[in-house]
C-alpha positions in Angstrom: -7.5 33.3 -1.3 -8.3 31.0 1.8 -7.2 32.7 4.8 -4.6 30.6 7.2 -4.6 30.4 10.9 -1.6 27.8 12.0 -0.9 26.3 15.4 1.9 25.2 16.6 3.7 27.2 13.1 7.6 26.0 14.5 7.3 23.0 14.5 8.0 20.2 11.3 3.7 20.9 10.1 4.1 24.1 10.6 7.4 25.1 9.1 6.5 22.7 5.6 2.5 24.1 5.4 4.1 27.9 5.6 6.5 26.5 2.7 3.5 24.8 1.0 1.9 28.9 1.3 4.9 30.4 0.3 5.0 28.2 -2.9 1.2 29.8 -3.5 0.9 33.3 -3.0 -1.9 33.1 -4.8 -3.8 31.5 -2.8 -3.1 31.9 0.7 -2.9 34.9 3.4 -1.3 34.4 6.9 -4.1 35.8 9.6 -1.9 34.2 12.9 0.4 31.9 14.6 0.7 30.3 16.7 3.1 28.3 19.1 3.8 26.8 23.0 6.8 29.2 23.5 9.4 29.5 20.7 8.0 33.0 19.9 10.9 34.2 18.5 10.1 32.1 15.4 7.3 33.3 15.4 7.4 36.9 15.1 9.7 35.8 12.0 6.6 34.4 11.2 4.6 36.5 11.1 6.6 39.4 10.0 7.5 37.0 7.0 3.6 36.3 5.7 2.5 39.4 7.7 0.1 38.2 9.8 -1.7 40.2 12.8 -1.5 37.3 15.0 0.6 35.4 17.5 -0.8 33.3 20.4 1.8 31.3 22.7 0.6 29.3 25.2 3.0 29.9 27.4 2.6 32.8 29.8 6.4 33.5 30.5 7.1 33.2 26.4 4.3 35.1 26.1 4.9 38.3 28.1 8.4 38.4 26.3 6.7 38.5 22.9 4.4 40.6 24.2 7.1 43.4 24.9 9.2 43.0 21.4 6.4 42.8 19.1 5.8 45.5 16.8 2.7 47.8 17.2 1.6 45.7 14.3 1.3 42.7 15.5 -1.4 41.3 18.7 0.0 39.3 21.1 -1.9 36.3 22.6 -1.4 34.5 26.2 -1.8 31.0 27.0 -4.5 28.1 26.3 -7.1 30.1 25.4 -5.1 32.4 22.9 -4.2 29.8 21.6 -8.2 28.8 21.3 -9.4 32.3 20.8 -7.1 32.6 17.4 -8.0 28.9 16.0 -12.2 30.5 16.9 -11.2 33.8 14.8 -13.8 34.2 12.2 -12.0 35.3 9.5 -10.9 32.1 9.3 -10.8 30.3 6.2 -8.9 27.2 7.4 -7.0 26.3 10.4 -3.6 24.2 10.7 -3.3 22.0 14.3 -0.2 21.1 13.9 0.0 20.9 18.0 1.5 18.4 19.9 -1.1 16.9 22.1 -4.5 17.4 23.7 -3.2 21.4 23.5 -5.0 21.7 20.2 -8.2 19.6 21.4 -10.1 23.3 22.6 -8.4 24.5 19.7 -9.5 21.9 17.2 -13.5 22.2 18.8 -13.3 27.0 18.8 -12.4 26.6 14.7 -15.3 23.9 13.7 -17.6 26.0 16.2 -16.6 29.2 14.5 -17.1 27.0 10.5 -13.4 27.2 9.6 -12.3 24.0 8.1 -9.8 22.3 9.7 -7.0 20.4 8.3 -5.8 18.5 11.2 -2.6 17.6 11.7 -2.8 16.6 16.3 -4.6 13.1 16.1 -4.5 13.1 19.5 -8.0 15.3 19.2 -9.3 12.6 17.6 -7.7 9.6 19.5 -9.6 11.5 23.0 -12.7 12.8 21.7 -13.1 11.8 18.1 -16.8 11.7 18.8 -17.0 15.0 19.8 -14.7 16.8 17.3 -16.7 14.8 14.7 -20.2 15.8 15.6 -18.9 19.2 15.9 -17.8 19.5 12.2 -20.6 17.7 11.1 -22.9 20.4 12.9 -21.6 23.6 12.5 -20.7 22.5 8.4 -17.0 23.0 9.0 -15.0 20.4 7.0 -12.4 18.2 8.3 -9.3 17.2 6.6 -6.8 15.1 7.9 -3.3 16.6 7.0 -1.5 13.1 8.0 -0.2 11.7 5.0 -1.7 8.0 6.2 -5.2 9.2 6.9 -4.2 12.1 3.9 -3.7 9.0 1.7 -7.3 7.6 2.2 -8.9 10.4 2.3 -8.1 11.2 -1.4 -8.8 7.1 -2.4 -12.0 8.2 -1.1 -15.6 9.5 -3.2 -16.2 13.1 -1.7 -19.7 12.7 0.5 -20.5 12.1 4.1 -18.4 9.6 5.8 -21.8 7.1 6.3 -22.3 7.0 2.9 -17.9 6.0 2.1 -17.7 4.1 5.1 -20.4 1.8 2.9 -18.3 0.9 -0.1 -15.4 0.6 1.4 -14.4 -3.6 2.8 -10.8 -1.7 4.6 -8.7 1.0 5.2 -4.4 0.0 4.8 -2.7 1.9 6.9 1.3 1.5 5.6 4.1 2.1 8.5 7.6 2.6 7.6 8.9 0.6 10.5 10.8 3.9 12.3 13.9 2.5 12.9 13.3 -0.8 14.9 10.8 -2.7 13.2 13.4 -4.9 11.1 16.0 -4.5 13.9 15.1 -8.2 15.0 18.9 -7.4 17.0 17.6 -4.2 19.2 17.3 -4.8 23.1 14.3 -3.3 23.8 15.5 -2.3 27.2 19.2 -1.1 26.5 17.5 1.2 23.3 18.9 4.9 23.5 16.6 7.5 23.1 19.1 8.6 20.3 18.1 4.9 18.1 14.5 5.5 19.0 14.4 9.0 17.4 16.6 7.9 14.0 14.0 7.9 12.4 15.1 6.2 8.2 12.5 7.9 6.3 10.2 11.0 7.8 11.8 14.4 10.2 9.6 14.9 12.6 9.3 16.2 16.3 11.0 13.7 18.7 7.0 12.9 20.8 6.4 11.4 17.6 9.0 10.4 16.2 9.7 8.4 19.8 5.8 7.4 18.5 7.2 5.6 14.9 9.5 4.1 17.0 7.2 2.2 19.2 4.4 1.7 16.3 2.3 3.7 18.8 1.7 6.4 15.9 0.1 3.6 13.6 -2.2 2.5 17.1 -3.0 6.5 17.3 -3.7 6.2 13.2 -5.5 3.6 13.5 -8.0 5.5 16.3 -8.3 8.1 14.7 -9.3 6.9 11.1 -12.2 5.3 12.5 -13.9 8.5 13.3 -12.4 10.7 9.6 -14.2 7.3 7.8 -17.0 5.9 10.0 -15.0 2.3 10.1 -15.0 -0.5 12.0 -11.6 -0.8 14.0 -12.1 -4.1 12.8 -12.2 -3.8 9.0 -8.2 -1.1 10.2 -5.5 -2.7 9.2 -1.3 -1.8 9.7 1.5 -2.6 7.2 4.7 -1.9 7.1 6.1 -0.7 3.9 10.3 0.6 4.9 10.0 2.8 1.2 6.8 5.3 2.5 6.5 5.5 -0.6 2.3 4.4 -0.7 0.8 6.5 2.4 -2.5 3.8 2.7 -4.1 1.9 0.5 -8.6 1.9 0.6 -10.0 -1.9 -0.2 -13.6 -1.9 -1.5 -16.5 -3.7 -1.2 -15.6 -5.5 -4.9 -11.8 -5.8 -3.7 -10.4 -3.2 -5.9 -7.7 -2.2 -4.0 -6.9 1.9 -4.5 -3.6 3.0 -3.4 -2.2 6.9 -2.7 1.6 7.9 -2.9 4.1 10.5 -2.7 7.9 10.7 -2.3 7.5 10.6 1.5 7.5 15.0 2.3 4.9 16.0 4.1 4.3 18.9 2.3 2.2 17.1 -0.6 -0.4 15.4 1.9 -0.4 19.6 3.2 -1.1 21.0 0.2 -3.8 18.9 -1.2 -5.4 19.0 2.5 -5.2 23.2 2.3 -6.1 23.1 -1.4 -8.6 20.4 -1.2 -11.0 20.0 -3.1 -9.2 21.7 -5.7 -5.7 20.4 -7.1 -2.2 22.6 -8.6 1.0 22.4 -8.5 3.1 23.1 -5.8 6.5 22.6 -7.7 7.3 19.9 -5.8 9.9 17.1 -7.3 7.2 14.3 -9.5 7.8 10.9 -8.4 10.7 8.8 -10.4 9.2 4.9 -9.0 11.6 3.8 -12.4 14.9 5.2 -10.3 13.3 3.0 -6.9 12.5 0.3 -8.4 11.0 -1.9 -5.8 7.9 -1.3 -2.8 8.0 -3.8 -0.2 5.5 -4.9 2.6 4.6 -6.7 5.6 2.4 -7.3 8.2 3.7 -5.9 11.4 4.7 -7.9 14.3 2.2 -7.2 17.4 4.7 -9.2 19.8 7.4 -6.5 19.7 5.0 -3.8 19.0 2.0 -4.6 21.4 0.9 -0.2 21.4 -1.2 -1.5 18.0 -3.2 -4.1 20.6 -3.2 -1.6 23.1 -4.7 1.3 20.5 -7.1 -2.1 19.5 -7.7 -2.4 23.2 -8.4 0.8 24.2 -11.1 1.9 20.9 -13.0 -1.4 22.1 -13.7 0.2 25.3 -14.5 3.8 24.0 -15.8 6.2 26.5 -12.8 7.6 27.4 -10.0 5.0 27.5 -8.8 6.5 24.2 -7.6 9.5 26.6 -6.5 7.8 28.8 -4.0 6.0 26.5 -3.7 8.6 24.5 -2.2 10.4 28.3 -0.1 8.1 29.6 1.9 7.4 26.4 1.8 11.1 26.2 4.2 11.3 30.1 5.1 7.3 29.0 7.5 9.0 26.2 8.5 11.7 27.8 10.4 9.4 30.3 12.3 8.3 27.7 13.3 11.2 26.0 14.5 12.0 29.3 15.8 8.8 30.5 13.8 7.3 33.9 12.5 4.7 31.4 13.6 2.4 29.4 11.9 2.1 25.7 10.4 -1.6 27.1 8.3 0.0 29.7 7.3 2.5 27.6 4.0 0.1 26.9 4.5 -1.1 30.1 2.9 1.8 31.7 0.5 2.6 29.4 -1.2 -0.5 29.7 -0.3 -0.6 33.2 -3.1 2.5 33.8 -5.2 1.7 31.1 -5.8 -1.5 33.5 -6.5 1.2 36.3 -9.9 3.0 34.6 -13.2 2.5 33.8 -13.7 4.1 31.1 -17.1 6.9 30.9 -19.4 6.2 28.4 -20.3 8.7 26.0 -18.1 11.3 27.6 -18.4 15.2 27.7 -15.8 17.8 27.6 -14.7 18.3 30.6 -15.4 14.2 31.2 -12.7 13.6 28.7 -10.3 16.2 30.0 -10.5 14.7 33.5 -9.8 11.5 32.3 -6.7 12.9 30.4 -5.5 14.9 33.8 -6.2 11.5 35.7 -4.0 9.1 32.8 -0.8 11.9 33.3 -1.1 11.3 37.3 -0.7 8.0 37.4 1.6 7.6 33.9 3.3 10.3 36.1 3.5 7.7 39.1 4.8 5.1 37.6 8.0 6.8 35.6 9.4 8.1 39.1 8.9 4.8 40.3 10.7 3.0 37.2 
């Protein structure tokens, strides 16, 4: 029996995580959940699974939660309350599915407490990859990815230290669905609407991740994340459009052999792997029927149409605080697009402009990273207001 804390429990990943826990009741118990504002659903989850703690990042929502919660459920308030829950000493696994930089401090708290982290919040590794991986190594806590792409690579690689695994790898190949636009060359990105960009063909995701998929920034962030998870240089990490979302990623080894991991496009497979690693068990999910699918297709992305990929590689090469700046500017630009303040085509333009203004600081500590994040958000917000 492993004890779980789920950060971001009311989002798509969080809800699917609890479905996995429900399917394997003899393996997992829920200690606590954390949310930004949706405290009513969080309280329902806590009651259903017998969790003793609910953390609510938004303070006004936390006060409402505290007033409604039964005495058996402790309510923690504010971002520091979420971090306190993440650092709970009794947690075996902390699932981090919070959106954006809000997950960084909780991830570091969980790793410092010695808890394994099942990570869906890619921004923590994008912005502070060196800090997160060094903390994981220092405290002997496993960092297991929940993203289906990184989960696939994790499954294809032998168990062992990152540097030892990387020695055997020639190339990592991340697959991408391409979102709603990659195979539609007729879309005018100046006129694309939020509804069109949110209409992902394969995955049910939150709005921010869905827009990142449409711009392919999510794949750029995943390149940067894979660099830290697997200790493989960015120039040895490629991307292929795979519209069916069956092959979740591939590893080409030093001898030229390629291993791929496949499953239906359902996040519960990747989540269960992360939670049960290094074990495997039957969660009752449907088997993959390749005969029914029939064909699997692959093609390189058009990086001229999707400049976010090149921007991510540029940020990774600059290193230091530049990845945090790219990530922060992208979050603001995506929010601006969803609010119809800027065009879809302007998302990458805002990110590039903020990056052009930034001189990255090398070997940044947490305070420096957070200051770069704050600065980039301020710059991007100014650009969005003037658009």
